[in-house]
N, C-alpha and C positions, 0 to 999 in steps of 0.2 A: 699404210700399215707400217708398224714399227719394224725395225731391223731384227729385233728379238723374235717376233712372230715369223718372219721370213726364215730366220735361222732354225726355228723349231720345225717348220714345214720341211725344210731341206733335210734336217736330221731324221724326221719321220720317213721321208721318201727313201732314205738309205736303208732303213730297217724293214720296210715292207716286203712282202713276197714279190717275186719277179712279176713285173708288169703293172702292179698296183701303184697308184700315185695319189698324192694329195695336191689338189688345186686350192687356191685360196682367193677369196674376195675380201673386201673390207670387214665383212661381218661373219662369214662362215668359212670353214675348211671343208672341202668336198673330197671324200674318199672315192676313188674310181677304180673299176676293174680294168684289166688289160684292154678290153674292147671299148672302154670309155663310158660304160654305163655306171650309174651312181650306186654305191654301196650305202653311203650315209653322209649326213651333214653334222658338223660339229661347231659349236660356237667358238669363234676365233679367240675371244677373250679368255676362255677357259680351256684352250686346246691342251689335251693330255695325250702325249705321244704313245703311252702304253695302251690307252683305251682305243686309239685309232689302230694300232698294231693288232690288238685283240680282235677288233671287228674285221679286219682284213683276213686274219687267220681263220676266224669262224666262217667267213664267207667262202674262203678257199676250201675249207674242209667240207662245207655243205655242197659245194659244186662237185668235189670229188665223190662225195656220197651219192649225189644224184646221178652222176655219170656211171658209177659202179652198179647202182641198182638198175639202171636202164640196161646196162650190158648184161647183168645177171638175168633179167626178165627176158631179154632177147635170146640168151642161150637156152633158157628153159623152153621158150617157144620153138626154137630150132630143134631141141632135143625131142620134144613131143611130136613134132612134125615128121621126123625121120625115123622114129622108133617103129619097129615091126612087131 
């Protein structure tokens, strides 16, 4: 891999939300969540730091949305259960 691509991956890692990272192979850049699961694959030859950052932010926002909706439904259940 060329030094320029390694530099791009390093630059992207600095911009990503906390815990997200980009791993790279000779052919693809892999965006990973803090737990190591894969968010997406990007061709290394056309790696666009802004696109990778956007995907990480969308993934983080969807995780927050999923967590808040689970919390909200749990509160509704508790509220129904204890109402008299």
